[in-house]
N, C-alpha and C positions, 0 to 999 in steps of 0.2 A: 503494500499499499505504499502511497505518497506520502511522504513527510508531512506532519503537522507541525506549526511551530506556534510559539508566544511572542506576539508583537509587545513590544516595550513602550510605556509612555513617559514623558518627562512630567512633572507636576507644578513646577514653579517656573519664572523667567530666570532663574539663576542657575549657573552650572551644579551638578550634583546628580546623586545618584538615581537611577531610573528604575521605576517599578514595573513589574510584569503586568500585561494585562491578559484578557481571555486568549484561549488558543483559537487559532482559524487554520484551516486548512491551505494546502498549497494553491489548490483550485479555486479557492474563494478569490476571485481576481477582483469582484466589485467591492469587497469590504478590505482589501488591500492597496487598491488603486489610490496613487496620488489625487486629490480633488483638483480639476481644472480651475476651480474657482477659490482656491485656498488663499488663505492672505499672506501667505510667506513670512508670519512670523518667525522670532527667533525659535520659540517652542517649536511651531511646526517643522522649522529646517532639522533642528536636532532630534525629534522624533523621524523625521523621513530618512535622516541619514542611519539612525540605527537600526530602522525597518530595512534598510539595504543589506546589512550584516547577516541578517537573519533569512533572507531572500537567498544571499548566495552561499549560507550555509545549507539550505533546503536543497538548492541545487545540487551540490556535491554529496548529500546524504542519497539522494534518488539515483545516481550513477550506480549505487550497489544492484538495485533491484533492475536497473536497466541492462546491465552485463551479465546478471547471473540468470535472470528469468525473461531478458528481451521485454521487459514490460512496457507496454504502450501508456499506461498511465504515468510511470516513471519519465519516459519521454515527454510525453505533454506537459508534466510537471515541471520538467527543465525547461521546456519551451516559455511556460509562462514565466518562470523567474527570471529568464533572460531579457524578456519583453518589460517586465516591471523595473529591473536595473536600469535599462535603458531610460524608462520614463523618469526614475528618480535622478540619474545623473543630470537628463535636460532641465527637471524641475529645480534642483539645487543651482544648477549653473545659470537659470535665468533670474533666480531671485536672490543670490547672495550678493550682488553687486549694492543694492539698494539697501539690504540688512546691515551690511558692515561698516556703512557710514553713521550707523546709528549706535555704534557700541563702542567700549573701550578695548584698549591693546588686546588684553587677555582673552575677551569675548570674541575679538576680532581673530586672533590664533586659532580659536577653537572653531569658528567657521572655516577658515581656510583649509584647516585640517579636513573639516567633513566633506568639502569639496575635493581634496585630494583622494580622499578614501572612497567616495564614490567613483570615481572616474578608475581605480583599482577594481572596486567591486565590480563595476559593468565590465570591466576586462575579463574578471575571474568569470562573469555568465558566460561571455561569449566564448572562452576558452571550452567549458565544460560543456556548452550547447555543441561546439565543433567535435567533441568526443561522442555526444548523444547522436549527432547526426551520422558519423561515421560507424557506430554500432547499428543503427537502424537500417543503413543503406547495404550492410553486410546480407550476404546469402548464405556463406558458409559458417560453421560452428568455429569459435575461437578454442584452442587449446586450453583445457583446464588450469593448466599452471599461469598460463597468460591471463586468464581472467581473475584468478586469484592474487596475482600482483597489482593488477590494475584496481581491483576492489581494495586492496591496502593501499594504494596511495591516495585513492578518492576518500577512505577513512581517516587517513593522515590529514588530508587537506581539510574535511568537515571539523574535526577536531581543532585544527591551527583557526579555523574561522570561527569556532565557538569560544574558543580561548581570547582570540583578539576583540572579539564582541564584548566578551565579560570584561576585558581589561578596559575598552572603554566605558563601560558602565561604571565602573566601581574605580576607575583611574588606578588601575592596578600594574605598577611595572612587571610585578613577576609575571604576569601573562603574557608581557611583550618578550622576555627572556626567553620562556618556555617555547614560543612561538618560532623564535630565531633560533633555537638549538633543535627545532623539528624538522626545520626546512633540510636537514643533512639526513633525515629518515626518509624523506619523499625521494630525494636524489640519490640516494643509495638504491630503492627498488628501480627508479627510471634507469640508472646506469647498468642495473643487471639485466634487464631489460633489453636495452641496446646492445650489451654485449653477446645475449643470448640470439638475437635477431640480425646482428651483422656481420655474421660469420658466412664465409662462403657457402656453406649448405646450406642456411638459413634463408639466404637472400634469394634462394628458387622457390621459397614459399610464399604464393600470392598474400598471404595474411600479415607476413612479416611488416609491410610496410605500413598497413593499419594500426599494428600494435606500436609501432615506433612513433607512428602521430599521435595515438591517444596518450601513450606515456609522456612524449614532449608536452602534450597541450596541459595534463596534469601538473608536469614538473613546473612549466610558468604559470600555472595559476597558484602554485605553492611560490613561487618566488613574489608574484603581486600580494599574496598574504604577508610575506615578511616586510612587505614595503608598510602594509599596514601595521605591523608591529613596530616598525622603524617611526612611523608616525607618531605612534602613540607613546613612544618613549620621549619623542620631541616635546609633543604637548605636555607630558609631565615633568622634564628634566629642563624644558627650555633651551635646548641645543639638540643639533641633528647628529644623530649617530650613523648617517650616511657617508659623512665627510671625517669622520673621526680616525685616527691610526687603528691600524688593525688590531693590534694588542688591546685597545681600549674597546672596541668595538665587540669582541669576543668575550671581554670581562663580564 
């Protein structure tokens, strides 16, 4: 069954913890869609930005059912998530310039982080959708070992997205650190699949090309999730991790 999620809502105009609201299904597009006539208030932008994390997480969750059961419902759920992430990115991009002129430096930094995050989340949605389309177009069954490793990659990605979401809700630096460490796990599985399918013998297998591209898409989605963790680090610490010396970045 497609993943159900809990959408989160902010309750005040000031930055702070976000409380969980009622669960909604991935298919309930009318309930989750960003209103066309929304005010673009600071609370609205914050809620919408956090919603994008949950939608991307749901997309990653549904990869498992798609790979293991060729689930049509999982495919439609991923497609729905990808569309909603596109809507959210445009929504925040359109409304942020006006909103940012009405706030202090601290809140402006938070709003800019929201914009950067939704750009990465939209790209994650595109990459997961590329996996879904490739699975959907296949006529031959993939090897069980390939499915198992791709599912493992999607599970790591889903956990990374969940951690970074909770990090933004609680402003928890430890969540960012865990996500940065987990990026190595998704890379490890991806490299194992590459080594397996780039050998001379495996290159003759028509499915090898598909597996390599799916693994590459999930690995790149993991890279975008580490960008989110770095944005969380910058928001909390007030300095960028991306341009820090390597030794400090791994501390």
